[in-house]
DOPADREN-239065 format. One record per residue: residue in three letters; x, y, z of N, C-alpha, C in turn. Coordinates in nm, 4 decimals. Layout:
N
+-----+----------+----------+----------+----------+----------+----------+----------+----------+----------+
:  aa :     n.px :     n.py :     n.pz :    ca.px :    ca.py :    ca.pz :     c.px :     c.py :     c.pz :
+-----+----------+----------+----------+----------+----------+----------+----------+----------+----------+
: ALA :        X :        Y :        Z :        X :        Y :        Z :        X :        Y :        Z :
...
+-----+----------+----------+----------+----------+----------+----------+----------+----------+----------+
//
This chain:
132
+-----+----------+----------+----------+----------+----------+----------+----------+----------+----------+
:  aa :     n.px :     n.py :     n.pz :    ca.px :    ca.py :    ca.pz :     c.px :     c.py :     c.pz :
+-----+----------+----------+----------+----------+----------+----------+----------+----------+----------+
: MET :  17.5857 : -12.6099 : -31.0323 :  17.5615 : -12.4910 : -30.9527 :  17.6922 : -12.4353 : -30.8961 :
: LYS :  17.7811 : -12.5271 : -30.8494 :  17.9087 : -12.4832 : -30.7953 :  17.9933 : -12.4157 : -30.9025 :
: THR :  17.9852 : -12.4640 : -31.0261 :  18.0623 : -12.4061 : -31.1358 :  18.0164 : -12.2630 : -31.1632 :
: VAL :  17.8867 : -12.2406 : -31.1664 :  17.8325 : -12.1062 : -31.1891 :  17.8758 : -12.0139 : -31.0759 :
: LYS :  17.8682 : -12.0641 : -30.9544 :  17.9086 : -11.9852 : -30.8379 :  18.0574 : -11.9497 : -30.8472 :
: SER :  18.1406 : -12.0468 : -30.8842 :  18.2847 : -12.0239 : -30.8981 :  18.3140 : -11.9200 : -31.0059 :
: ILE :  18.2424 : -11.9286 : -31.1160 :  18.2610 : -11.8329 : -31.2258 :  18.2228 : -11.6928 : -31.1795 :
: LEU :  18.1112 : -11.6822 : -31.1110 :  18.0672 : -11.5506 : -31.0614 :  18.1666 : -11.4923 : -30.9617 :
: ILE :  18.2152 : -11.5740 : -30.8701 :  18.3129 : -11.5269 : -30.7717 :  18.4408 : -11.4830 : -30.8412 :
: SER :  18.4866 : -11.5602 : -30.9390 :  18.6067 : -11.5247 : -31.0149 :  18.5879 : -11.3931 : -31.0892 :
: ALA :  18.4708 : -11.3741 : -31.1484 :  18.4429 : -11.2505 : -31.2224 :  18.4425 : -11.1299 : -31.1293 :
: VAL :  18.3829 : -11.1461 : -31.0119 :  18.3789 : -11.0362 : -30.9151 :  18.5194 : -11.0023 : -30.8672 :
: LEU :  18.5996 : -11.1044 : -30.8370 :  18.7368 : -11.0812 : -30.7931 :  18.8189 : -11.0135 : -30.9024 :
: PHE :  18.8036 : -11.0580 : -31.0264 :  18.8753 : -10.9976 : -31.1376 :  18.8381 : -10.8501 : -31.1523 :
: LEU :  18.7086 : -10.8210 : -31.1429 :  18.6616 : -10.6831 : -31.1534 :  18.7172 : -10.5979 : -31.0405 :
: ALA :  18.7174 : -10.6501 : -30.9194 :  18.7685 : -10.5747 : -30.8046 :  18.9172 : -10.5441 : -30.8216 :
: VAL :  18.9944 : -10.6427 : -30.8654 :  19.1377 : -10.6222 : -30.8875 :  19.1600 : -10.5231 : -31.0007 :
: SER :  19.0842 : -10.5340 : -31.1073 :  19.0980 : -10.4428 : -31.2212 :  19.0690 : -10.2989 : -31.1816 :
: VAL :  18.9617 : -10.2784 : -31.1064 :  18.9265 : -10.1436 : -31.0611 :  19.0345 : -10.0898 : -30.9693 :
: SER :  19.0857 : -10.1739 : -30.8795 :  19.1910 : -10.1330 : -30.7877 :  19.3176 : -10.0933 : -30.8636 :
: LEU :  19.3566 : -10.1746 : -30.9610 :  19.4765 : -10.1438 : -31.0398 :  19.4579 : -10.0177 : -31.1228 :
: MET :  19.3378 :  -9.9987 : -31.1785 :  19.3111 :  -9.8791 : -31.2572 :  19.3182 :  -9.7554 : -31.1676 :
: ALA :  19.2578 :  -9.7617 : -31.0507 :  19.2615 :  -9.6493 : -30.9576 :  19.4040 :  -9.6213 : -30.9143 :
: GLN :  19.4806 :  -9.7271 : -30.8907 :  19.6184 :  -9.7109 : -30.8485 :  19.7019 :  -9.6450 : -30.9576 :
: SER :  19.6781 :  -9.6786 : -31.0844 :  19.7562 :  -9.6213 : -31.1934 :  19.7204 :  -9.4750 : -31.2180 :
: GLU :  19.5979 :  -9.4329 : -31.1815 :  19.5561 :  -9.2947 : -31.1999 :  19.5884 :  -9.2072 : -31.0790 :
: THR :  19.6278 :  -9.2679 : -30.9696 :  19.6575 :  -9.1960 : -30.8473 :  19.7853 :  -9.1155 : -30.8634 :
: LYS :  19.7786 :  -8.9886 : -30.8252 :  19.8963 :  -8.9018 : -30.8295 :  19.9705 :  -8.9042 : -30.6967 :
: VAL :  19.8929 :  -8.9187 : -30.5899 :  19.9479 :  -8.9097 : -30.4551 :  19.8913 :  -9.0221 : -30.3698 :
: ASN :  19.9781 :  -9.0827 : -30.2900 :  19.9333 :  -9.1775 : -30.1891 :  19.9405 :  -9.1063 : -30.0549 :
: SER :  19.8328 :  -9.1123 : -29.9818 :  19.8300 :  -9.0498 : -29.8502 :  19.8220 :  -9.1589 : -29.7456 :
: MET :  19.9155 :  -9.1561 : -29.6528 :  19.9200 :  -9.2544 : -29.5463 :  19.8839 :  -9.1855 : -29.4157 :
: ILE :  19.7839 :  -9.2395 : -29.3482 :  19.7411 :  -9.1832 : -29.2212 :  19.7790 :  -9.2813 : -29.1109 :
: ASN :  19.8691 :  -9.2389 : -29.0233 :  19.9065 :  -9.3203 : -28.9085 :  19.8034 :  -9.3006 : -28.7996 :
: LYS :  19.7449 :  -9.4112 : -28.7550 :  19.6424 :  -9.4031 : -28.6517 :  19.6601 :  -9.5172 : -28.5533 :
: ALA :  19.6021 :  -9.4977 : -28.4347 :  19.6051 :  -9.6010 : -28.3308 :  19.4854 :  -9.5809 : -28.2397 :
: ASP :  19.4336 :  -9.6904 : -28.1877 :  19.3192 :  -9.6829 : -28.0977 :  19.3505 :  -9.6048 : -27.9707 :
: TRP :  19.4767 :  -9.6032 : -27.9294 :  19.5168 :  -9.5355 : -27.8074 :  19.5549 :  -9.3882 : -27.8312 :
: CYS :  19.5514 :  -9.3432 : -27.9537 :  19.5925 :  -9.2058 : -27.9881 :  19.4769 :  -9.1080 : -27.9656 :
: SER :  19.4951 :  -9.0155 : -27.8719 :  19.3886 :  -8.9192 : -27.8407 :  19.3643 :  -8.8233 : -27.9571 :
: VAL :  19.4673 :  -8.7871 : -28.0306 :  19.4520 :  -8.6987 : -28.1471 :  19.3694 :  -8.7686 : -28.2545 :
: CYS :  19.3967 :  -8.8966 : -28.2764 :  19.3218 :  -8.9751 : -28.3756 :  19.1744 :  -8.9829 : -28.3376 :
: LYS :  19.1488 :  -9.0144 : -28.2122 :  19.0113 :  -9.0280 : -28.1647 :  18.9338 :  -8.8973 : -28.1781 :
: ALA :  18.9970 :  -8.7888 : -28.1419 :  18.9284 :  -8.6591 : -28.1406 :  18.9104 :  -8.5996 : -28.2796 :
: ASN :  18.9967 :  -8.6368 : -28.3750 :  18.9980 :  -8.5668 : -28.5038 :  18.9890 :  -8.6542 : -28.6278 :
: GLY :  19.0030 :  -8.7844 : -28.6134 :  19.0115 :  -8.8730 : -28.7295 :  18.8943 :  -8.8633 : -28.8257 :
: ASP :  18.7724 :  -8.8751 : -28.7746 :  18.6541 :  -8.8720 : -28.8619 :  18.6379 :  -8.7361 : -28.9296 :
: ARG :  18.6572 :  -8.6295 : -28.8543 :  18.6442 :  -8.4944 : -28.9104 :  18.7500 :  -8.4713 : -29.0186 :
: ALA :  18.8731 :  -8.5140 : -28.9918 :  18.9815 :  -8.4956 : -29.0887 :  18.9534 :  -8.5717 : -29.2179 :
: MET :  18.9066 :  -8.6965 : -29.2053 :  18.8768 :  -8.7752 : -29.3254 :  18.7640 :  -8.7120 : -29.4056 :
: ALA :  18.6653 :  -8.6568 : -29.3380 :  18.5554 :  -8.5897 : -29.4084 :  18.6090 :  -8.4691 : -29.4852 :
: ALA :  18.6990 :  -8.3945 : -29.4236 :  18.7590 :  -8.2781 : -29.4909 :  18.8424 :  -8.3218 : -29.6111 :
: PHE :  18.9190 :  -8.4274 : -29.5931 :  18.9999 :  -8.4779 : -29.7049 :  18.9115 :  -8.5261 : -29.8196 :
: MET :  18.8117 :  -8.6061 : -29.7883 :  18.7254 :  -8.6628 : -29.8923 :  18.6480 :  -8.5553 : -29.9685 :
: SER :  18.6029 :  -8.4531 : -29.8986 :  18.5274 :  -8.3483 : -29.9674 :  18.6159 :  -8.2652 : -30.0600 :
: ASN :  18.7471 :  -8.2749 : -30.0437 :  18.8410 :  -8.2021 : -30.1297 :  18.9177 :  -8.2946 : -30.2233 :
: ASN :  18.8696 :  -8.4174 : -30.2382 :  18.9364 :  -8.5154 : -30.3237 :  18.8369 :  -8.5779 : -30.4220 :
: LYS :  18.7500 :  -8.4949 : -30.4759 :  18.6453 :  -8.5429 : -30.5684 :  18.7051 :  -8.6077 : -30.6932 :
: ASP :  18.8226 :  -8.5606 : -30.7357 :  18.8868 :  -8.6160 : -30.8549 :  18.9609 :  -8.7472 : -30.8258 :
: MET :  18.9644 :  -8.7862 : -30.6998 :  19.0286 :  -8.9110 : -30.6567 :  19.1765 :  -8.9170 : -30.6959 :
: ALA :  19.2413 :  -8.8030 : -30.7021 :  19.3835 :  -8.7988 : -30.7350 :  19.4690 :  -8.8500 : -30.6194 :
: ILE :  19.4114 :  -8.8505 : -30.5001 :  19.4834 :  -8.8971 : -30.3823 :  19.4173 :  -9.0248 : -30.3309 :
: LEU :  19.4984 :  -9.1265 : -30.3118 :  19.4533 :  -9.2523 : -30.2551 :  19.4880 :  -9.2507 : -30.1069 :
: PHE :  19.3882 :  -9.2641 : -30.0210 :  19.4099 :  -9.2629 : -29.8766 :  19.4237 :  -9.4052 : -29.8250 :
: LEU :  19.5297 :  -9.4260 : -29.7479 :  19.5571 :  -9.5561 : -29.6885 :  19.5746 :  -9.5370 : -29.5381 :
: GLY :  19.5345 :  -9.6349 : -29.4620 :  19.5507 :  -9.6275 : -29.3179 :  19.6636 :  -9.7163 : -29.2704 :
: ASN :  19.7409 :  -9.6651 : -29.1767 :  19.8475 :  -9.7426 : -29.1150 :  19.8146 :  -9.7528 : -28.9666 :
: ASN :  19.7513 :  -9.8621 : -28.9291 :  19.7055 :  -9.8795 : -28.7922 :  19.8189 :  -9.9374 : -28.7076 :
: VAL :  19.8713 :  -9.8557 : -28.6170 :  19.9836 :  -9.8966 : -28.5327 :  19.9404 :  -9.9241 : -28.3888 :
: THR :  19.8144 :  -9.9627 : -28.3709 :  19.7607 :  -9.9890 : -28.2378 :  19.8394 : -10.0968 : -28.1641 :
: ASP :  19.8681 : -10.2070 : -28.2330 :  19.9413 : -10.3173 : -28.1706 :  20.0112 : -10.3975 : -28.2805 :
: ASP :  20.0816 : -10.5027 : -28.2406 :  20.1575 : -10.5837 : -28.3372 :  20.0696 : -10.6419 : -28.4470 :
: LYS :  19.9498 : -10.6871 : -28.4102 :  19.8586 : -10.7489 : -28.5073 :  19.8144 : -10.6470 : -28.6130 :
: THR :  19.7729 : -10.5277 : -28.5697 :  19.7277 : -10.4274 : -28.6662 :  19.8443 : -10.3737 : -28.7480 :
: GLU :  19.9615 : -10.3636 : -28.6860 :  20.0799 : -10.3179 : -28.7602 :  20.1164 : -10.4159 : -28.8702 :
: LYS :  20.1062 : -10.5450 : -28.8408 :  20.1390 : -10.6473 : -28.9402 :  20.0423 : -10.6404 : -29.0583 :
: LYS :  19.9143 : -10.6249 : -29.0283 :  19.8143 : -10.6146 : -29.1344 :  19.8378 : -10.4891 : -29.2184 :
: SER :  19.8667 : -10.3778 : -29.1532 :  19.8936 : -10.2533 : -29.2254 :  20.0194 : -10.2650 : -29.3101 :
: ALA :  20.1199 : -10.3368 : -29.2599 :  20.2453 : -10.3532 : -29.3338 :  20.2217 : -10.4211 : -29.4682 :
: GLU :  20.1283 : -10.5156 : -29.4714 :  20.0943 : -10.5827 : -29.5969 :  20.0372 : -10.4828 : -29.6972 :
: GLU :  19.9520 : -10.3942 : -29.6493 :  19.8918 : -10.2920 : -29.7357 :  19.9980 : -10.1925 : -29.7828 :
: LEU :  20.0866 : -10.1518 : -29.6921 :  20.1945 : -10.0595 : -29.7279 :  20.2824 : -10.1201 : -29.8374 :
: LYS :  20.3126 : -10.2467 : -29.8233 :  20.3981 : -10.3140 : -29.9214 :  20.3328 : -10.3160 : -30.0590 :
: LYS :  20.2020 : -10.3360 : -30.0610 :  20.1278 : -10.3411 : -30.1872 :  20.1450 : -10.2104 : -30.2662 :
: TYR :  20.1595 : -10.1001 : -30.1950 :  20.1727 :  -9.9695 : -30.2602 :  20.3168 :  -9.9187 : -30.2601 :
: GLY :  20.4107 : -10.0029 : -30.2204 :  20.5518 :  -9.9661 : -30.2214 :  20.5898 :  -9.8651 : -30.1147 :
: LEU :  20.5127 :  -9.8599 : -30.0067 :  20.5400 :  -9.7624 : -29.9017 :  20.5941 :  -9.8260 : -29.7735 :
: ASP :  20.6189 :  -9.9546 : -29.7754 :  20.6619 : -10.0228 : -29.6535 :  20.7955 :  -9.9708 : -29.6014 :
: LYS :  20.8940 :  -9.9563 : -29.6848 :  21.0259 :  -9.9065 : -29.6414 :  21.0210 :  -9.7567 : -29.6126 :
: VAL :  20.9477 :  -9.6840 : -29.6941 :  20.9370 :  -9.5386 : -29.6790 :  20.8770 :  -9.5013 : -29.5443 :
: MET :  20.7727 :  -9.5736 : -29.5032 :  20.7004 :  -9.5379 : -29.3811 :  20.7756 :  -9.5725 : -29.2530 :
: GLU :  20.8857 :  -9.6440 : -29.2626 :  20.9610 :  -9.6808 : -29.1430 :  21.0054 :  -9.5594 : -29.0626 :
: LYS :  21.0330 :  -9.4488 : -29.1299 :  21.0798 :  -9.3307 : -29.0564 :  20.9684 :  -9.2306 : -29.0236 :
: TYR :  20.8463 :  -9.2586 : -29.0672 :  20.7331 :  -9.1699 : -29.0379 :  20.6391 :  -9.2421 : -28.9428 :
: THR :  20.6593 :  -9.2218 : -28.8148 :  20.5906 :  -9.3020 : -28.7137 :  20.4897 :  -9.2242 : -28.6292 :
: GLY :  20.4764 :  -9.0953 : -28.6489 :  20.3847 :  -9.0168 : -28.5671 :  20.2399 :  -9.0559 : -28.5904 :
: THR :  20.1641 :  -9.0735 : -28.4821 :  20.0218 :  -9.1025 : -28.4967 :  19.9448 :  -8.9713 : -28.5054 :
: GLY :  19.8278 :  -8.9793 : -28.5668 :  19.7476 :  -8.8593 : -28.5860 :  19.8053 :  -8.7696 : -28.6943 :
: VAL :  19.8846 :  -8.8273 : -28.7810 :  19.9520 :  -8.7519 : -28.8867 :  19.9186 :  -8.8143 : -29.0217 :
: THR :  19.8958 :  -8.7284 : -29.1196 :  19.8740 :  -8.7715 : -29.2570 :  19.9968 :  -8.7332 : -29.3384 :
: TYR :  20.0527 :  -8.8300 : -29.4077 :  20.1700 :  -8.8095 : -29.4922 :  20.1275 :  -8.8230 : -29.6371 :
: PHE :  20.1728 :  -8.7313 : -29.7207 :  20.1420 :  -8.7341 : -29.8642 :  20.2693 :  -8.7687 : -29.9414 :
: PHE :  20.2624 :  -8.8748 : -30.0218 :  20.3762 :  -8.9204 : -30.1011 :  20.3423 :  -8.9183 : -30.2486 :
: ASP :  20.4397 :  -8.8838 : -30.3309 :  20.4250 :  -8.8969 : -30.4751 :  20.4043 :  -9.0455 : -30.5041 :
: ALA :  20.3002 :  -9.0789 : -30.5779 :  20.2650 :  -9.2192 : -30.6025 :  20.3722 :  -9.2934 : -30.6815 :
: LYS :  20.4442 :  -9.2240 : -30.7667 :  20.5454 :  -9.2903 : -30.8487 :  20.6809 :  -9.2974 : -30.7787 :
: THR :  20.7279 :  -9.1847 : -30.7266 :  20.8635 :  -9.1800 : -30.6700 :  20.8681 :  -9.2170 : -30.5221 :
: LYS :  20.7529 :  -9.2166 : -30.4559 :  20.7413 :  -9.2470 : -30.3126 :  20.8122 :  -9.1442 : -30.2242 :
: THR :  20.8355 :  -9.0253 : -30.2788 :  20.8975 :  -8.9194 : -30.1984 :  20.7897 :  -8.8416 : -30.1233 :
: LEU :  20.8256 :  -8.7987 : -30.0033 :  20.7330 :  -8.7231 : -29.9203 :  20.7072 :  -8.5863 : -29.9824 :
: ILE :  20.5805 :  -8.5521 : -29.9974 :  20.5414 :  -8.4207 : -30.0484 :  20.5178 :  -8.3267 : -29.9322 :
: ASN :  20.4355 :  -8.3699 : -29.8376 :  20.4133 :  -8.2943 : -29.7148 :  20.3432 :  -8.3817 : -29.6124 :
: GLU :  20.3259 :  -8.3263 : -29.4941 :  20.2573 :  -8.3968 : -29.3870 :  20.1794 :  -8.2962 : -29.3045 :
: ILE :  20.0735 :  -8.3464 : -29.2379 :  19.9908 :  -8.2578 : -29.1577 :  19.9225 :  -8.3387 : -29.0473 :
: SER :  19.9099 :  -8.2763 : -28.9325 :  19.8386 :  -8.3391 : -28.8219 :  19.6892 :  -8.3338 : -28.8496 :
: VAL :  19.6186 :  -8.4413 : -28.8141 :  19.4740 :  -8.4419 : -28.8330 :  19.4048 :  -8.3462 : -28.7358 :
: ALA :  19.4788 :  -8.2917 : -28.6407 :  19.4227 :  -8.1952 : -28.5452 :  19.4096 :  -8.0550 : -28.6054 :
: GLU :  19.4707 :  -8.0324 : -28.7210 :  19.4620 :  -7.9014 : -28.7861 :  19.3180 :  -7.8748 : -28.8293 :
: PRO :  19.2810 :  -7.7464 : -28.8408 :  19.1441 :  -7.7139 : -28.8851 :  19.1201 :  -7.7590 : -29.0298 :
: ASP :  18.9932 :  -7.7745 : -29.0641 :  18.9548 :  -7.8249 : -29.1964 :  19.0177 :  -7.7473 : -29.3112 :
: ASN :  19.0243 :  -7.6154 : -29.2996 :  19.0810 :  -7.5369 : -29.4101 :  19.2295 :  -7.5674 : -29.4300 :
: LYS :  19.3019 :  -7.5964 : -29.3226 :  19.4438 :  -7.6324 : -29.3337 :  19.4591 :  -7.7730 : -29.3931 :
: LEU :  19.3706 :  -7.8629 : -29.3557 :  19.3723 :  -7.9975 : -29.4133 :  19.3453 :  -7.9924 : -29.5637 :
: ALA :  19.2473 :  -7.9142 : -29.6032 :  19.2150 :  -7.8983 : -29.7455 :  19.3323 :  -7.8368 : -29.8202 :
: GLU :  19.3966 :  -7.7400 : -29.7600 :  19.5120 :  -7.6739 : -29.8223 :  19.6272 :  -7.7750 : -29.8416 :
: ALA :  19.6524 :  -7.8568 : -29.7413 :  19.7587 :  -7.9570 : -29.7512 :  19.7277 :  -8.0559 : -29.8632 :
: LEU :  19.6034 :  -8.0959 : -29.8749 :  19.5617 :  -8.1885 : -29.9797 :  19.5797 :  -8.1270 : -30.1184 :
: VAL :  19.5337 :  -8.0045 : -30.1353 :  19.5481 :  -7.9361 : -30.2651 :  19.6946 :  -7.9175 : -30.3001 :
: ASN :  19.7762 :  -7.8802 : -30.2022 :  19.9211 :  -7.8634 : -30.2269 :  19.9871 :  -7.9959 : -30.2652 :
: ALA :  19.9414 :  -8.1054 : -30.2066 :  19.9978 :  -8.2368 : -30.2386 :  19.9688 :  -8.2758 : -30.3826 :
: LYS :  19.8527 :  -8.2332 : -30.4326 :  19.8170 :  -8.2640 : -30.5722 :  19.9061 :  -8.1898 : -30.6704 :
: GLY :  19.9589 :  -8.0769 : -30.6264 :  20.0491 :  -7.9986 : -30.7113 :  19.9828 :  -7.9041 : -30.8040 :
+-----+----------+----------+----------+----------+----------+----------+----------+----------+----------+
//
């Protein structure tokens, strides 16, 4: 029974990694959203901004990642995720909370940035412009 369970768990993990790698290879843009529990802009606009972004990213050309800078523990966890996508060094100079940064997935160069406090139409425009 343990062997069957181990095989199933291994298969699920392999599938999850494969899907993640496939999505990562098809991604044109990586979007990093700096957020914090203490950020009033994040609290007031985060959910609305993500809804606007998601409704304009049906082709999944943009991969959205969160950079939680609430405290040392969340920053450390986010740093691991940033490193996985090659954005750890790049994000060192982009520290504003409540801001979404769009980077070329291959070159890691900044395409544009926008505050999540902007209206939905401006958020959608920034997303479309990031896709090129």
